[in-house]
N, C-alpha and C positions, 0 to 999 in steps of 0.2 A: 813519424813512427816513434813509438815508445816501447821500452822494454819493461816488462812486468815480471816479477818473480813468480815462478810456477813450479809445479810438479809434473814430470812426465811419467805416466803410469803405463806399464805394459803388462799384459796378462796373456798367458798361453791357454788356448781353449780348443777342445776338439771341434772340428768344423760343424758337426750337427748341433752343437750347443752355442754357437756364436750369436745367433739371434736372441736367445734367451738372456745371455750375459749382457749383450748390448741394451736390450730393453730394461733389464735390471739396473744397469748403470744410469741410463737416461731417465728412469723413474725417480732417481735420487738427485741427479745433477744434470742440468741442461747441456753441459759441455759447450758453452758459448764462447765464440771467438769473433769479436767485432759484431757484424750483423748476421752471423750464422750460428746455428746451434746444432747439437748432435754431431759434433766434429770428432770423428774417429778415423784412424788409419788401420787398415786391415791388410796384413801381409799375406803372401801366398802360402799355401799349405806346405808344411814341412813335417818334421817328425820329432816327437818327444819320447824320452826313454826314462824309465824308473824301475826300481825293484822294491815291491812292498816287503817290509820287514815284519817280524812277529809283533802283534799288537795292532797292526794296520787293519783298516776296513776298506780295502780297495774297491772302487767302483769298476775297475778294469784290471785284469791280471790276477796273479795268484801269489801268495806269500812265498818269498824266496826265489821267485822267477823274474828275470828281466822282461819287462813289457815294453813294446814300442807301439806308439799310436800316432795317427795323423794329428797335427796341431796347427792352429792359426794364431798369430800374435795380433792382439788388439792393442792399439796405442792411443792414448788421449792425454790432454793437458788440463790441469786445474790450477786456479790461483793458489799460491803457496799458503794454505791455511790447514794446519794439522787436523782440526776437528772435521773440516770438510772432507779431507782425504780419508780419515778413519770412517766416516759415514759412508763414503762411496765403496770402500773395501768391505765393510761389515754388512751393509744393507744392499749394495748394488751388485757386488761381485760374488761374494761367498755363497749366498743363498741360491744363486742361479748357476753356479759352476758345479759340474759333476764330480770333481776331485775332492777328496778329503783335505788335501793340502794343495790348493792351486798355486801355480808359479806366478807370483805377482812381484814386479820390480818397480821401484820408485826412485827417480832421479830428480835432484833439484836442478832447475835450469832457468832460463829467461825466455819469455815468449814475446815475440815482436808483434805488436798490434798497431794498426793505423792510427 
């Protein structure tokens, strides 16, 4: 086993948009781990909450009102390469995500590979 520096990326997505976001990510990055690709973890449906403020252009909800919507968390790992990460976020996630400001979280970690 070897440990390789990686980014763990998680993004909250409404369930009806999960497939589009997955396809967008995989069109930019194979998400390979060992002899597998398209490696993603998909959590159970939960709920996300937000309140659009003046100047927002919400795809869901109304300015000034708290909105709650079903949400799924997609998680995947990438080799720790800032340009690769930026490409996945800008070309793989943002154009396929329905929110004006998607909730995307990036952690530096180590990935155990055979």
